[in-house]
C-alpha positions in Angstrom: 67.8 -20.7 207.3 69.1 -19.1 204.1 68.7 -15.5 205.1 66.1 -13.0 206.2 62.8 -11.7 204.8 62.6 -8.1 203.8 60.3 -7.5 206.7 62.7 -9.0 209.2 65.7 -7.0 207.9 63.7 -3.7 207.8 62.7 -4.3 211.5 66.4 -5.0 212.4 67.5 -1.8 210.6 64.6 0.2 211.9 63.5 1.3 208.4 60.2 1.0 206.6 60.0 -2.1 204.4 59.0 -0.1 201.4 62.2 2.0 201.8 64.2 -1.2 202.0 62.5 -2.5 198.8 63.6 0.7 197.1 67.2 0.2 198.3 66.9 -3.4 196.9 66.0 -1.9 193.5 68.9 0.5 193.7 71.3 -2.3 194.5 69.7 -4.6 191.8 68.6 -7.1 194.4 65.5 -9.1 193.3 63.0 -8.5 196.1 59.4 -7.8 195.2 57.6 -7.8 198.5 57.9 -7.7 202.3 58.1 -11.5 202.4 60.8 -11.9 199.8 63.8 -13.8 201.1 67.2 -12.1 201.1 70.5 -14.1 201.3 72.9 -13.1 204.0 75.2 -11.6 201.3 72.3 -9.4 200.1 71.5 -8.4 203.7 75.1 -7.4 204.2 75.0 -5.2 201.0 71.9 -3.5 202.2 73.3 -3.0 205.7 76.5 -1.4 204.2 74.3 0.8 202.0 72.5 2.2 205.1 75.7 2.6 207.1 77.3 4.5 204.3 74.2 6.7 204.0 74.4 7.7 207.6 
């Protein structure tokens, strides 16, 4: 497995997948839909973004 899908990460972070896609755009991560694959490095960047936001 190379990473997680947007949908899987959004469920893990307990956020809406559309919100997560917006965060991907902010972080310049290429994800276009709920089934887009994210690398573990990208997942970490997104997770850190949400942690810093809290």
